[in-house]
Backbone as CSV, one residue per row, in Angstrom:
resi,resn,N_x,N_y,N_z,CA_x,CA_y,CA_z,C_x,C_y,C_z
1,LEU,-24.676,30.879,5.237,-24.185,29.516,5.254,-22.954,29.468,6.136
2,GLN,-22.989,28.575,7.091,-21.864,28.438,7.996,-21.263,27.048,7.814
3,LEU,-19.990,27.003,7.418,-19.293,25.743,7.178,-18.202,25.547,8.220
4,SER,-18.004,24.303,8.589,-16.868,24.002,9.456,-16.179,22.770,8.899
5,ALA,-14.899,22.732,9.077,-14.129,21.593,8.575,-13.216,21.084,9.682
6,ASN,-13.309,19.811,9.931,-12.396,19.174,10.872,-11.207,18.618,10.105
7,LYS,-10.076,18.581,10.775,-8.925,17.916,10.189,-9.255,16.440,10.060
8,ALA,-8.737,15.839,9.019,-8.921,14.400,8.857,-8.139,13.668,9.937
9,ALA,-8.539,12.468,10.216,-7.792,11.568,11.087,-7.148,10.527,10.165
10,ALA,-6.367,9.610,10.731,-5.727,8.587,9.903,-5.520,7.315,10.701
11,LEU,-5.615,6.201,9.998,-5.234,4.909,10.552,-3.991,4.479,9.801
12,THR,-2.904,4.253,10.519,-1.658,3.791,9.926,-1.530,2.306,10.202
13,VAL,-1.479,1.517,9.125,-1.452,0.060,9.235,-0.087,-0.455,8.792
14,THR,0.516,-1.293,9.632,1.789,-1.924,9.301,1.559,-3.430,9.235
15,THR,1.972,-4.039,8.123,1.708,-5.458,7.910,2.826,-6.132,7.124
16,ASP,2.942,-7.442,7.308,3.948,-8.219,6.585,3.347,-8.965,5.397
17,MET,2.073,-8.689,5.071,1.428,-9.307,3.917,0.391,-8.355,3.354
18,PRO,0.093,-8.450,2.050,-0.991,-7.620,1.523,-2.309,-8.065,2.141
19,MET,-3.208,-7.132,2.336,-4.514,-7.454,2.915,-5.514,-6.368,2.572
20,ARG,-6.786,-6.666,2.842,-7.847,-5.691,2.632,-8.292,-5.158,3.983
21,ILE,-8.380,-3.842,4.087,-8.859,-3.188,5.296,-10.259,-2.651,4.996
22,GLU,-11.231,-3.026,5.839,-12.586,-2.495,5.734,-12.885,-1.719,6.998
23,MET,-13.341,-0.490,6.840,-13.668,0.371,7.970,-15.117,0.818,7.843
24,THR,-15.879,0.688,8.929,-17.272,1.132,8.961,-17.452,2.049,10.154
25,SER,-17.994,3.249,9.916,-18.194,4.202,11.008,-19.596,4.053,11.583
26,THR,-19.775,4.548,12.792,-21.088,4.493,13.436,-22.091,5.397,12.723
27,THR,-21.594,6.310,11.872,-22.496,7.203,11.126,-22.795,6.671,9.719
28,GLY,-22.309,5.458,9.425,-22.621,4.842,8.141,-21.552,4.958,7.081
29,GLY,-20.463,5.635,7.375,-19.377,5.727,6.410,-18.665,4.398,6.243
30,GLN,-18.116,4.152,5.054,-17.383,2.912,4.822,-16.179,3.188,3.936
31,ILE,-15.073,2.531,4.280,-13.844,2.604,3.494,-13.390,1.179,3.265
32,ILE,-13.079,0.843,2.015,-12.492,-0.450,1.684,-11.183,-0.150,0.989
33,GLN,-10.073,-0.597,1.587,-8.757,-0.223,1.092,-7.828,-1.431,1.059
34,PRO,-7.422,-1.896,-0.146,-6.373,-2.914,-0.182,-5.036,-2.253,0.126
35,ILE,-4.196,-2.937,0.899,-2.877,-2.377,1.226,-1.798,-3.411,0.937
36,SER,-0.602,-2.925,0.721,0.532,-3.787,0.414,1.341,-4.068,1.668
37,VAL,2.395,-4.820,1.511,3.337,-5.094,2.596,3.986,-3.783,3.020
38,GLY,4.165,-3.591,4.314,4.794,-2.376,4.816,3.822,-1.532,5.607
39,THR,3.983,-0.212,5.509,3.152,0.717,6.263,2.318,1.549,5.306
40,SER,1.010,1.604,5.578,0.074,2.382,4.769,-0.732,3.286,5.686
41,SER,-1.006,4.497,5.229,-1.831,5.428,5.989,-3.156,5.614,5.270
42,ILE,-4.258,5.427,6.006,-5.595,5.551,5.444,-6.259,6.768,6.082
43,PRO,-6.492,7.840,5.314,-7.175,9.017,5.874,-8.656,8.707,6.100
44,VAL,-9.186,9.154,7.240,-10.584,8.896,7.579,-11.201,10.130,8.218
45,THR,-12.508,10.172,8.214,-13.253,11.199,8.928,-13.174,10.886,10.419
46,PRO,-12.942,11.868,11.267,-12.926,11.595,12.706,-14.234,10.944,13.151
47,GLY,-14.132,10.046,14.133,-15.314,9.374,14.655,-15.008,7.972,15.130
48,GLU,-16.076,7.219,15.366,-15.958,5.838,15.835,-16.006,4.890,14.642
49,TRP,-15.045,3.966,14.612,-14.907,3.049,13.488,-14.735,1.608,13.967
50,THR,-15.284,0.684,13.195,-14.957,-0.734,13.325,-14.040,-1.047,12.157
51,VAL,-12.867,-1.601,12.452,-11.867,-1.864,11.426,-11.630,-3.370,11.347
52,THR,-11.654,-3.906,10.135,-11.435,-5.331,9.918,-10.345,-5.514,8.874
53,ALA,-9.386,-6.385,9.185,-8.333,-6.760,8.240,-8.610,-8.188,7.791
54,MET,-8.464,-8.436,6.478,-8.732,-9.777,5.946,-7.839,-10.050,4.748
55,ARG,-7.688,-11.359,4.430,-6.884,-11.760,3.268,-7.426,-13.063,2.698
56,GLY,-8.562,-13.001,2.074,-9.124,-14.170,1.408,-9.581,-15.250,2.371
57,PHE,-9.820,-16.442,1.824,-10.412,-17.539,2.582,-9.422,-18.325,3.431
58,GLU,-8.133,-18.136,3.204,-7.131,-18.930,3.912,-6.782,-18.379,5.294
59,TYR,-7.209,-17.169,5.605,-6.786,-16.487,6.827,-7.974,-16.087,7.698
60,GLU,-7.760,-16.127,9.008,-8.719,-15.549,9.951,-8.669,-14.035,9.782
61,ILE,-9.703,-13.346,10.245,-9.721,-11.889,10.195,-9.238,-11.337,11.538
62,ASP,-8.888,-10.070,11.544,-8.548,-9.346,12.772,-9.403,-8.086,12.780
63,THR,-10.000,-7.784,13.921,-10.920,-6.647,14.025,-10.588,-5.802,15.247
64,MET,-10.843,-4.503,15.145,-10.712,-3.622,16.304,-11.721,-2.494,16.203
65,GLU,-12.038,-1.920,17.354,-12.888,-0.731,17.449,-11.962,0.443,17.757
66,ILE,-12.222,1.581,17.134,-11.341,2.729,17.323,-12.156,4.020,17.257
67,THR,-11.767,4.983,18.078,-12.331,6.330,18.000,-11.188,7.272,17.657
68,LEU,-11.359,8.017,16.570,-10.325,8.937,16.101,-10.823,10.375,16.200
69,GLU,-10.014,11.223,16.795,-10.299,12.655,16.913,-9.703,13.379,15.703
70,PRO,-10.178,14.601,15.401,-9.606,15.366,14.287,-8.089,15.504,14.427
71,GLY,-7.360,15.210,13.363,-5.905,15.320,13.350,-5.178,14.156,13.989
72,GLN,-5.903,13.231,14.621,-5.270,12.101,15.309,-4.907,10.997,14.312
73,SER,-3.789,10.330,14.577,-3.391,9.163,13.806,-3.194,8.002,14.771
74,GLU,-3.741,6.873,14.438,-3.624,5.671,15.271,-2.877,4.609,14.478
75,ASN,-2.010,3.858,15.160,-1.247,2.783,14.525,-1.884,1.442,14.831
76,TRP,-1.832,0.525,13.853,-2.360,-0.829,14.031,-1.534,-1.799,13.216
77,SER,-1.200,-2.924,13.820,-0.507,-4.013,13.133,-1.369,-5.265,13.247
78,PRO,-2.329,-5.440,12.329,-3.213,-6.599,12.417,-2.453,-7.901,12.241
79,LYS,-2.915,-8.933,12.913,-2.312,-10.269,12.823,-3.326,-11.201,12.183
80,LEU,-3.016,-11.682,11.001,-3.887,-12.619,10.305,-3.240,-13.999,10.353
81,THR,-3.963,-14.959,10.898,-3.449,-16.321,11.044,-3.965,-17.177,9.901
82,ARG,-3.050,-17.888,9.249,-3.458,-18.797,8.169,-4.122,-20.016,8.788
83,VAL,-5.337,-20.325,8.351,-6.103,-21.428,8.934,-6.460,-22.505,7.911
84,VAL,-6.229,-22.254,6.634,-6.490,-23.257,5.605,-5.179,-23.551,4.895
85,ASP,-4.743,-24.823,4.935,-3.511,-25.233,4.274,-3.796,-25.479,2.802
86,THR,-3.213,-24.659,1.951,-3.419,-24.798,0.509,-2.124,-25.209,-0.186
87,SER,-1.257,-25.904,0.525,-0.006,-26.380,-0.075,-0.322,-27.174,-1.339
88,GLY,0.397,-26.882,-2.412,0.183,-27.581,-3.670,-0.901,-26.956,-4.542
89,TRP,-1.550,-25.930,-4.056,-2.596,-25.241,-4.803,-2.191,-23.783,-5.034
90,ILE,-2.741,-23.169,-6.057,-2.475,-21.762,-6.332,-3.814,-21.035,-6.436
91,ALA,-3.983,-19.973,-5.664,-5.193,-19.149,-5.747,-5.100,-18.301,-7.010
92,SER,-6.075,-18.447,-7.906,-6.019,-17.792,-9.216,-7.317,-17.073,-9.544
93,ASP,-7.209,-16.070,-10.415,-8.379,-15.422,-10.977,-8.122,-15.252,-12.468
94,PHE,-8.948,-15.902,-13.284,-8.780,-15.905,-14.729,-9.773,-14.994,-15.448
95,HIS,-10.402,-14.064,-14.714,-11.362,-13.157,-15.343,-11.314,-11.810,-14.628
96,LEU,-10.359,-10.990,-15.022,-10.151,-9.690,-14.388,-10.259,-8.559,-15.405
97,HIS,-10.990,-7.527,-15.048,-11.122,-6.357,-15.910,-10.492,-5.154,-15.214
98,SER,-9.940,-4.253,-16.010,-9.304,-3.044,-15.479,-9.814,-1.833,-16.262
99,GLU,-9.123,-0.727,-16.072,-9.498,0.517,-16.741,-9.475,0.410,-18.265
100,TRP,-8.829,-0.604,-18.816,-8.765,-0.768,-20.266,-9.982,-1.498,-20.821
101,SER,-10.847,-1.990,-19.957,-12.044,-2.696,-20.389,-13.230,-1.738,-20.434
102,THR,-14.181,-2.027,-21.299,-15.339,-1.143,-21.457,-16.259,-1.137,-20.244
103,ASP,-16.142,-2.135,-19.379,-17.062,-2.234,-18.237,-16.368,-2.133,-16.887
104,SER,-15.217,-1.461,-16.851,-14.492,-1.300,-15.594,-13.755,0.032,-15.604
105,ASN,-13.545,0.588,-14.418,-12.747,1.816,-14.316,-11.653,1.657,-13.261
106,VAL,-11.286,0.423,-12.928,-10.283,0.163,-11.902,-8.883,0.304,-12.503
107,PRO,-8.055,1.216,-11.973,-6.689,1.367,-12.475,-5.887,0.061,-12.323
108,LEU,-4.964,-0.158,-13.237,-4.197,-1.415,-13.270,-3.510,-1.718,-11.936
109,ARG,-2.802,-0.744,-11.378,-2.089,-0.975,-10.116,-3.065,-1.337,-8.996
110,ASP,-4.234,-0.699,-8.959,-5.246,-1.004,-7.939,-5.796,-2.417,-8.109
111,ARG,-6.003,-2.851,-9.368,-6.527,-4.187,-9.628,-5.564,-5.248,-9.088
112,ILE,-4.278,-5.072,-9.339,-3.288,-6.050,-8.888,-3.175,-6.046,-7.367
113,LEU,-3.151,-4.867,-6.762,-3.083,-4.770,-5.301,-4.309,-5.423,-4.667
114,ALA,-5.494,-5.204,-5.238,-6.714,-5.820,-4.698,-6.638,-7.342,-4.789
115,CYS,-6.110,-7.864,-5.889,-5.949,-9.322,-6.021,-5.011,-9.858,-4.947
116,ALA,-3.861,-9.224,-4.778,-2.889,-9.679,-3.769,-3.482,-9.590,-2.368
117,ALA,-4.257,-8.537,-2.098,-4.867,-8.362,-0.778,-5.887,-9.461,-0.473
118,GLU,-6.470,-10.061,-1.508,-7.428,-11.155,-1.335,-6.752,-12.521,-1.335
119,GLY,-5.430,-12.548,-1.530,-4.711,-13.818,-1.525,-4.565,-14.465,-2.883
120,VAL,-4.941,-13.754,-3.960,-4.761,-14.293,-5.306,-3.274,-14.314,-5.619
121,GLU,-2.794,-15.462,-6.094,-1.368,-15.633,-6.380,-1.050,-15.628,-7.873
122,TYR,-2.078,-15.841,-8.715,-1.911,-15.845,-10.174,-3.099,-15.112,-10.773
123,ALA,-2.848,-13.966,-11.395,-3.912,-13.109,-11.908,-3.754,-12.924,-13.420
124,VAL,-4.847,-13.173,-14.162,-4.819,-13.058,-15.621,-5.751,-11.930,-16.060
125,SER,-5.212,-10.983,-16.809,-6.030,-9.888,-17.329,-6.917,-10.414,-18.453
126,THR,-8.181,-10.014,-18.446,-9.106,-10.388,-19.526,-10.002,-9.201,-19.857
127,ASP,-9.379,-8.083,-20.166,-10.150,-6.919,-20.577,-10.824,-7.205,-21.923
128,HIS,-11.946,-6.528,-22.165,-12.688,-6.730,-23.408,-11.886,-6.241,-24.613
129,ASP,-11.522,-7.170,-25.492,-10.910,-6.880,-26.792,-9.591,-6.115,-26.703
130,VAL,-8.930,-6.181,-25.540,-7.631,-5.535,-25.341,-6.733,-6.496,-24.569
131,ILE,-5.517,-6.688,-25.041,-4.557,-7.499,-24.288,-3.816,-6.549,-23.351
132,THR,-4.001,-6.739,-22.056,-3.429,-5.862,-21.039,-2.274,-6.565,-20.360
133,ASP,-1.167,-5.858,-20.205,0.011,-6.399,-19.522,0.093,-5.796,-18.128
134,TYR,-0.183,-6.598,-17.098,-0.128,-6.134,-15.715,1.303,-6.007,-15.183
135,ARG,2.268,-6.668,-15.815,3.625,-6.756,-15.238,4.234,-5.416,-14.826
136,PRO,4.154,-4.359,-15.636,4.771,-3.091,-15.221,4.088,-2.441,-14.008
137,PHE,2.916,-2.937,-13.621,2.148,-2.309,-12.559,2.170,-3.093,-11.241
138,VAL,2.948,-4.170,-11.185,3.075,-4.940,-9.948,4.025,-4.176,-9.017
139,LEU,3.521,-3.770,-7.865,4.346,-3.047,-6.896,5.545,-3.897,-6.496
140,GLU,6.656,-3.255,-6.231,7.871,-3.961,-5.815,7.602,-4.842,-4.587
141,SER,6.783,-4.344,-3.658,6.484,-5.089,-2.427,5.631,-6.324,-2.676
142,LEU,5.066,-6.473,-3.882,4.237,-7.640,-4.194,4.970,-8.694,-5.009
143,LYS,6.177,-8.365,-5.487,6.926,-9.323,-6.293,7.271,-10.550,-5.445
144,GLY,7.011,-11.714,-6.005,7.187,-12.959,-5.283,5.909,-13.422,-4.600
145,LEU,4.903,-12.543,-4.501,3.625,-12.889,-3.886,2.526,-13.101,-4.920
146,ILE,2.665,-12.475,-6.086,1.659,-12.605,-7.135,2.350,-12.654,-8.497
147,VAL,1.848,-13.533,-9.356,2.322,-13.653,-10.737,1.168,-13.220,-11.624
148,VAL,1.466,-12.462,-12.681,0.426,-11.969,-13.573,0.665,-12.490,-14.983
149,ALA,-0.422,-12.599,-15.756,-0.351,-13.030,-17.149,-1.382,-12.240,-17.950
150,SER,-1.180,-12.185,-19.250,-2.090,-11.469,-20.137,-3.044,-12.437,-20.814
151,GLY,-4.296,-12.054,-20.858,-5.323,-12.777,-21.601,-6.183,-11.740,-22.279
152,VAL,-7.323,-12.174,-22.806,-8.248,-11.234,-23.434,-9.642,-11.842,-23.403
153,GLU,-10.651,-11.003,-23.258,-12.036,-11.432,-23.409,-12.499,-10.899,-24.754
154,THR,-12.567,-11.783,-25.733,-12.932,-11.415,-27.089,-14.449,-11.332,-27.204
155,SER,-14.936,-10.244,-27.763,-16.373,-10.051,-27.950,-16.744,-10.421,-29.380
156,THR,-17.815,-11.202,-29.515,-18.310,-11.563,-30.844,-19.796,-11.232,-30.925
157,ALA,-20.267,-10.937,-32.115,-21.684,-10.632,-32.304,-22.544,-11.882,-32.148
158,GLN,-22.024,-13.023,-32.579,-22.830,-14.248,-32.571,-22.677,-15.074,-31.299
159,TRP,-21.491,-15.149,-30.746,-21.218,-16.082,-29.638,-21.031,-15.406,-28.295
160,GLY,-21.129,-14.100,-28.209,-20.935,-13.411,-26.929,-19.453,-13.233,-26.635
161,HIS,-19.061,-13.444,-25.376,-17.686,-13.234,-24.962,-16.959,-14.566,-24.835
162,ILE,-15.700,-14.585,-25.238,-14.865,-15.775,-25.135,-13.570,-15.366,-24.467
163,ASN,-13.208,-16.012,-23.350,-11.943,-15.714,-22.665,-10.819,-16.565,-23.240
164,ASN,-9.677,-15.938,-23.461,-8.490,-16.613,-23.964,-7.344,-16.328,-23.015
165,TRP,-6.639,-17.362,-22.587,-5.537,-17.222,-21.643,-4.283,-17.867,-22.196
166,PRO,-3.153,-17.551,-21.571,-1.897,-18.194,-22.004,-1.908,-19.672,-21.607
167,HIS,-1.024,-20.432,-22.211,-0.901,-21.846,-21.807,0.442,-22.103,-21.192
């Protein structure tokens, strides 16, 4: 058996807003990575990649093609332009599950970062039969961009699931 290993490559992304980065390689590999404000490094397999930055429905996407050699790191600062005016509205998600729910394995910090990367501004936890507090897991770089609240999805034998949120 003969094995060879190439050094990983990396895409370093610098941004002034949280966003989702999707990378697809010509060999079929895919990476989906929510990132926060600032600089993030995404390790990748060397090769040819199509990279797309996005942030929900309010923003245009930014895309680039890149070829990365073993050990190479490339820098990118995607520019997302806001194209939908949502003044007076708040992007919300009132049904979120995390690692504390029986049907999810997403860590709390990852769940909040993914919401912010999609443009969600108000996120309510609704794990099954557990009241989850997202507040301790909001990254410092996301404070002021997303507000979190605790809810619960109560399971009943007769009525199924019932979501309860704060008022």
